[in-house]
Backbone as JSON, one array per atom type, in Angstrom:
{
  "sequence": "XXXXXXXXXXXXXXXXXXXXXXXXXXXXXXXXXXXXXXXXXXXXXXXXXXXXXXXXXXXXXXXXXXXXXXXXXXXXXXXXXXXXXXXXXXXXXXXXXXXXXXXXXXXXXXXXXXXXXXXXXXXXXXXXXXXXXXXXX",
  "N": [[-259.34, -41.96, -133.29], [-262.1, -41.42, -133.18], [-263.06, -42.75, -135.44], [-262.58, -45.44, -134.78], [-264.3, -45.64, -132.59], [-266.81, -45.3, -133.73], [-267.28, -47.69, -135.09], [-267.33, -49.59, -133.09], [-269.27, -51.53, -130.97], [-269.49, -53.18, -128.79], [-270.38, -54.2, -125.56], [-268.94, -53.6, -122.31], [-266.31, -53.82, -123.15], [-263.69, -51.94, -123.58], [-261.98, -49.87, -126.02], [-259.82, -48.31, -125.53], [-257.81, -47.9, -122.69], [-257.13, -45.71, -120.11], [-254.79, -45.17, -117.73], [-254.54, -43.83, -114.57], [-253.24, -42.04, -111.67], [-254.99, -41.32, -109.62], [-258.44, -40.76, -108.61], [-259.18, -38.08, -108.91], [-257.37, -37.19, -110.84], [-258.18, -38.81, -112.93], [-260.69, -37.67, -113.45], [-259.86, -35.16, -114.38], [-258.63, -35.96, -116.79], [-260.84, -37.06, -118.12], [-262.36, -34.75, -118.47], [-260.72, -33.39, -120.3], [-261.04, -35.02, -122.47], [-263.42, -34.3, -123.48], [-264.04, -33.31, -126.05], [-264.38, -35.56, -127.56], [-266.69, -36.73, -126.7], [-269.16, -36.85, -128.06], [-268.82, -38.74, -130.07], [-267.55, -40.88, -128.83], [-267.92, -43.11, -126.11], [-267.16, -42.52, -122.84], [-265.94, -43.92, -119.88], [-265.9, -43.97, -116.34], [-263.51, -45.53, -114.31], [-262.81, -45.93, -111.53], [-262.55, -46.04, -107.92], [-263.52, -44.07, -106.15], [-266.36, -42.86, -104.7], [-267.9, -44.48, -106.35], [-269.46, -47.45, -106.51], [-268.53, -50.91, -106.9], [-270.6, -52.51, -107.9], [-272.23, -50.63, -109.16], [-270.55, -49.86, -111.24], [-270.38, -52.28, -112.58], [-273.01, -52.51, -113.52], [-273.13, -50.29, -115.23], [-271.09, -50.93, -117.1], [-272.08, -53.32, -118.19], [-274.37, -52.51, -119.44], [-273.93, -50.69, -121.47], [-272.11, -49.55, -124.38], [-268.6, -49.26, -124.27], [-266.05, -47.11, -125.04], [-263.76, -45.69, -124.25], [-262.02, -46.16, -121.3], [-261.32, -44.74, -118.21], [-259.26, -44.89, -115.5], [-258.06, -46.07, -112.26], [-255.22, -48.15, -111.41], [-255.77, -50.26, -109.52], [-258.62, -50.46, -109.41], [-259.25, -50.98, -112.09], [-257.97, -53.47, -112.44], [-259.42, -54.99, -110.55], [-262.0, -54.91, -111.69], [-261.56, -56.3, -114.07], [-260.76, -58.81, -113.07], [-263.14, -59.64, -111.83], [-264.66, -60.03, -114.01], [-266.21, -58.04, -115.06], [-265.15, -56.11, -116.71], [-263.86, -56.4, -119.86], [-261.11, -57.42, -121.95], [-260.76, -58.07, -124.61], [-261.24, -56.47, -126.87], [-259.46, -54.46, -126.59], [-257.3, -51.95, -127.69], [-255.44, -49.95, -127.1], [-253.43, -49.07, -124.31], [-253.03, -46.49, -122.24], [-250.74, -44.84, -120.28], [-250.74, -42.52, -117.75], [-248.17, -41.06, -117.5], [-246.36, -38.83, -117.08], [-247.61, -37.0, -115.39], [-247.59, -35.33, -112.26], [-248.09, -35.51, -108.73], [-248.9, -33.41, -105.84], [-246.65, -33.75, -104.32], [-244.76, -34.07, -106.19], [-244.61, -36.62, -107.32], [-244.71, -39.23, -109.67], [-246.94, -41.62, -111.22], [-245.59, -44.11, -111.08], [-243.86, -43.61, -109.04], [-245.08, -43.72, -106.63], [-245.28, -45.97, -104.13], [-247.41, -47.97, -103.52], [-249.12, -47.65, -105.71], [-247.43, -48.26, -107.79], [-247.0, -51.01, -107.43], [-249.63, -51.92, -107.89], [-250.0, -51.07, -110.55], [-248.01, -52.56, -111.9], [-248.97, -55.12, -111.4], [-251.39, -55.08, -112.84], [-250.33, -54.8, -115.41], [-248.67, -57.11, -115.61], [-250.5, -59.22, -115.33], [-252.57, -58.74, -117.23], [-252.14, -56.76, -119.35], [-249.55, -57.12, -120.61], [-249.73, -59.81, -121.7], [-251.62, -59.27, -123.76], [-250.19, -57.49, -125.35], [-248.15, -59.16, -126.24], [-249.64, -60.76, -127.93], [-249.93, -59.08, -130.01], [-252.17, -57.47, -130.14], [-252.64, -55.23, -128.67], [-251.42, -51.98, -127.86], [-249.04, -50.07, -125.95], [-248.95, -46.88, -124.5], [-247.24, -44.0, -123.34], [-248.09, -41.12, -121.56]],
  "CA": [[-260.15, -42.49, -132.2], [-263.53, -41.35, -133.48], [-263.37, -43.81, -136.4], [-262.65, -46.69, -134.03], [-265.49, -45.6, -131.74], [-268.01, -45.42, -134.55], [-267.46, -49.09, -135.48], [-267.29, -50.48, -131.92], [-270.55, -51.54, -130.26], [-269.48, -54.26, -127.81], [-270.48, -53.73, -124.18], [-267.93, -54.04, -121.32], [-265.0, -53.99, -123.78], [-263.17, -50.67, -124.1], [-260.92, -49.85, -127.03], [-258.7, -47.6, -124.92], [-257.78, -47.75, -121.23], [-256.19, -44.7, -119.64], [-254.49, -45.51, -116.33], [-254.11, -42.64, -113.83], [-252.85, -42.29, -110.28], [-256.06, -41.03, -108.65], [-259.76, -40.44, -109.15], [-259.17, -36.67, -109.33], [-256.64, -37.12, -112.1], [-259.08, -39.42, -113.92], [-261.69, -36.66, -113.81], [-259.17, -34.19, -115.24], [-258.46, -36.57, -118.11], [-262.16, -37.16, -118.73], [-262.72, -33.39, -118.93], [-259.96, -33.06, -121.52], [-261.56, -35.84, -123.56], [-264.75, -33.8, -123.78], [-264.26, -33.13, -127.48], [-264.71, -36.85, -128.16], [-267.87, -37.29, -126.04], [-270.27, -37.12, -128.98], [-268.54, -39.95, -130.85], [-266.99, -41.96, -128.0], [-268.45, -43.25, -124.75], [-266.06, -42.54, -121.87], [-266.43, -44.49, -118.62], [-265.04, -43.85, -115.14], [-263.12, -46.83, -113.75], [-262.1, -45.73, -110.27], [-263.37, -46.43, -106.77], [-264.03, -42.96, -105.35], [-267.8, -42.59, -104.79], [-268.56, -45.36, -107.31], [-269.37, -48.83, -106.04], [-268.23, -51.92, -107.92], [-271.86, -52.95, -108.49], [-272.65, -49.57, -110.09], [-269.71, -49.95, -112.44], [-270.8, -53.48, -113.3], [-274.25, -52.18, -114.2], [-272.8, -49.37, -116.33], [-270.32, -51.64, -118.11], [-272.88, -54.35, -118.86], [-275.54, -51.95, -120.12], [-273.63, -49.78, -122.58], [-270.83, -49.66, -125.08], [-267.51, -48.48, -123.68], [-264.95, -46.89, -125.98], [-262.58, -45.28, -123.48], [-262.14, -46.3, -119.85], [-260.3, -43.96, -117.5], [-259.32, -45.36, -114.13], [-256.87, -46.34, -111.46], [-254.79, -49.53, -111.63], [-256.44, -51.23, -108.64], [-260.02, -50.67, -109.81], [-259.26, -51.64, -113.4], [-257.62, -54.87, -112.2], [-260.55, -55.63, -109.86], [-263.1, -55.07, -112.65], [-261.18, -57.38, -114.99], [-260.8, -60.08, -112.32], [-264.54, -60.02, -111.58], [-265.31, -60.29, -115.29], [-267.06, -56.91, -115.44], [-264.43, -55.38, -117.75], [-263.2, -57.38, -120.72], [-259.99, -56.8, -122.66], [-260.58, -58.65, -125.94], [-261.27, -55.41, -127.89], [-258.54, -53.4, -126.18], [-256.28, -51.6, -128.68], [-254.41, -49.08, -126.52], [-253.38, -48.79, -122.88], [-252.29, -45.23, -122.09], [-250.33, -44.59, -118.91], [-250.57, -41.1, -117.43], [-246.8, -41.23, -117.01], [-245.64, -37.61, -116.7], [-248.32, -36.17, -114.41], [-247.04, -35.42, -110.91], [-248.97, -35.02, -107.68], [-248.38, -32.25, -105.1], [-245.31, -34.09, -103.82], [-243.96, -34.27, -107.4], [-244.46, -38.05, -107.59], [-245.45, -39.78, -110.8], [-247.67, -42.86, -110.93], [-244.67, -45.19, -110.71], [-243.07, -43.21, -107.88], [-245.89, -43.98, -105.43], [-245.06, -47.42, -103.97], [-248.59, -48.83, -103.64], [-249.62, -47.57, -107.08], [-246.47, -48.97, -108.63], [-247.32, -52.44, -107.3], [-250.92, -52.14, -108.57], [-249.78, -50.9, -111.99], [-247.25, -53.7, -112.39], [-249.87, -56.28, -111.37], [-252.27, -54.92, -113.99], [-249.55, -55.09, -116.61], [-248.21, -58.5, -115.62], [-251.62, -60.14, -115.47], [-253.51, -58.51, -118.32], [-251.7, -55.95, -120.48], [-248.42, -57.73, -121.32], [-250.19, -60.89, -122.59], [-252.26, -58.69, -124.94], [-249.12, -56.92, -126.18], [-247.5, -60.31, -126.88], [-250.53, -61.22, -129.0], [-249.96, -57.99, -131.0], [-253.5, -56.88, -130.25], [-252.71, -54.02, -127.85], [-250.21, -51.15, -127.77], [-248.9, -49.29, -124.73], [-248.49, -45.51, -124.74], [-246.97, -43.2, -122.14], [-248.54, -39.75, -121.8]],
  "C": [[-261.63, -42.49, -132.57], [-263.94, -42.42, -134.5], [-263.5, -45.16, -135.71], [-263.94, -46.75, -133.2], [-266.76, -45.85, -132.54], [-268.32, -46.9, -134.87], [-267.58, -50.06, -134.3], [-268.6, -50.4, -131.14], [-270.62, -52.6, -129.16], [-269.49, -53.68, -126.4], [-269.35, -54.32, -123.34], [-266.52, -54.19, -121.89], [-264.49, -52.67, -124.34], [-262.13, -50.88, -125.19], [-259.64, -49.26, -126.44], [-258.88, -47.6, -123.41], [-256.74, -46.69, -120.9], [-256.02, -44.92, -118.14], [-253.88, -44.29, -115.65], [-253.84, -42.99, -112.37], [-253.98, -42.09, -109.27], [-257.37, -40.73, -109.37], [-259.81, -38.99, -109.64], [-258.46, -36.49, -110.66], [-257.48, -37.74, -113.23], [-260.12, -38.41, -114.39], [-261.09, -35.57, -114.67], [-259.04, -34.71, -116.67], [-259.8, -36.65, -118.83], [-262.63, -35.8, -119.24], [-261.98, -33.03, -120.21], [-260.42, -33.89, -122.72], [-262.95, -35.39, -124.01], [-265.05, -33.63, -125.25], [-264.66, -34.42, -128.18], [-266.04, -37.41, -127.65], [-269.03, -37.59, -126.97], [-270.07, -38.44, -129.72], [-268.14, -41.14, -129.99], [-267.61, -41.94, -126.6], [-267.28, -43.44, -123.79], [-266.62, -42.97, -120.52], [-265.41, -44.33, -117.51], [-264.78, -45.23, -114.57], [-262.25, -46.62, -112.51], [-263.08, -45.92, -109.13], [-264.03, -45.27, -106.04], [-265.49, -42.66, -105.68], [-268.54, -43.45, -105.82], [-268.37, -46.8, -106.83], [-269.14, -49.78, -107.21], [-269.51, -52.36, -108.64], [-272.4, -51.92, -109.48], [-271.85, -49.66, -111.38], [-270.06, -51.19, -113.25], [-272.05, -53.19, -114.13], [-273.99, -51.28, -115.42], [-272.1, -50.12, -117.45], [-271.17, -52.66, -118.88], [-274.04, -53.77, -119.67], [-275.2, -51.03, -121.29], [-272.26, -50.06, -123.19], [-269.81, -48.77, -124.39], [-266.42, -48.34, -124.73], [-263.66, -46.57, -125.25], [-262.89, -45.45, -121.99], [-261.0, -45.56, -119.19], [-260.37, -44.36, -116.03], [-257.98, -45.55, -113.47], [-256.5, -47.82, -111.61], [-255.54, -50.56, -110.78], [-257.87, -51.5, -109.08], [-260.11, -51.36, -111.17], [-258.98, -53.13, -113.24], [-258.8, -55.6, -111.55], [-261.72, -55.87, -110.82], [-262.81, -56.19, -113.65], [-261.29, -58.73, -114.29], [-262.22, -60.57, -112.07], [-265.3, -60.3, -112.87], [-266.22, -59.17, -115.76], [-266.46, -56.12, -116.61], [-263.65, -56.41, -118.56], [-262.16, -56.68, -121.59], [-259.84, -57.29, -124.1], [-260.63, -57.62, -127.07], [-260.24, -54.32, -127.65], [-257.43, -53.19, -127.21], [-255.13, -50.82, -128.06], [-254.57, -49.01, -125.0], [-252.47, -47.57, -122.73], [-252.01, -45.02, -120.61], [-250.11, -43.1, -118.74], [-249.21, -40.95, -116.74], [-246.19, -39.96, -116.43], [-246.34, -36.75, -115.66], [-247.73, -36.41, -113.03], [-248.04, -34.87, -109.9], [-248.31, -33.84, -106.95], [-246.98, -32.5, -104.55], [-244.34, -34.4, -104.95], [-243.66, -35.74, -107.68], [-245.31, -38.44, -108.79], [-246.14, -41.08, -110.36], [-246.74, -43.96, -110.45], [-243.78, -44.84, -109.53], [-243.8, -43.45, -106.56], [-245.89, -45.49, -105.21], [-246.29, -48.3, -104.16], [-249.17, -48.81, -105.05], [-248.71, -48.31, -108.05], [-246.76, -50.47, -108.61], [-248.61, -52.76, -108.06], [-250.78, -52.05, -110.08], [-249.06, -52.11, -112.57], [-248.09, -54.97, -112.38], [-250.83, -56.25, -112.56], [-251.54, -55.29, -115.28], [-249.18, -56.56, -116.7], [-249.36, -59.46, -115.94], [-252.42, -59.97, -116.75], [-252.94, -57.79, -119.54], [-250.59, -56.63, -121.27], [-248.86, -58.91, -122.18], [-250.87, -60.36, -123.87], [-251.23, -58.09, -125.89], [-248.4, -58.05, -126.92], [-248.34, -60.88, -128.02], [-250.6, -60.21, -130.15], [-251.35, -57.38, -131.17], [-253.61, -55.54, -129.53], [-251.36, -53.31, -127.85], [-250.23, -50.37, -126.45], [-248.37, -47.91, -125.1], [-248.27, -44.83, -123.4], [-247.34, -41.76, -122.48], [-247.99, -38.86, -120.72]]
}
C-alpha cells in the first residue's frame, strides 16, 4: 500500500475504498490504519457531522489514497462527481464486522440495498475492466 501511495498524486481519486456499515465503524477502521498515515492520505467518506460540501472541498484540494466510508455517501459523492473511480485499485468490504444486534453490513436491509447499488453502478464495471479488485475483510 505504501508503494502505491507514494506514486499516486491525483486529487479526488482514491486507490482504495473501504466500505463500512456506519460512521463509527469507519472511525475504528481509520484508527487502525494509523500506521499508514505518514505515507498515505486517508479520507472520511461518511455523512455523520460532515457535509457534502465539506467533503467536496477536501476531495478537490488534496490527494486521496484511501477512502473509508458508508455505501450511501460513497455513491452520492461519485454521482455528484466529487469522488472519481478511475484510479481505484481495491474495494474492501468490511464484511465480518457485526453491530450490537450481530448484523453484518449485508444483513441490514437498507445498507444492503445501498451496497448493491454502489456495486451495480460503479464497482462491478471497474472489475469487468480488470482495473479494480474486491476484497472482503
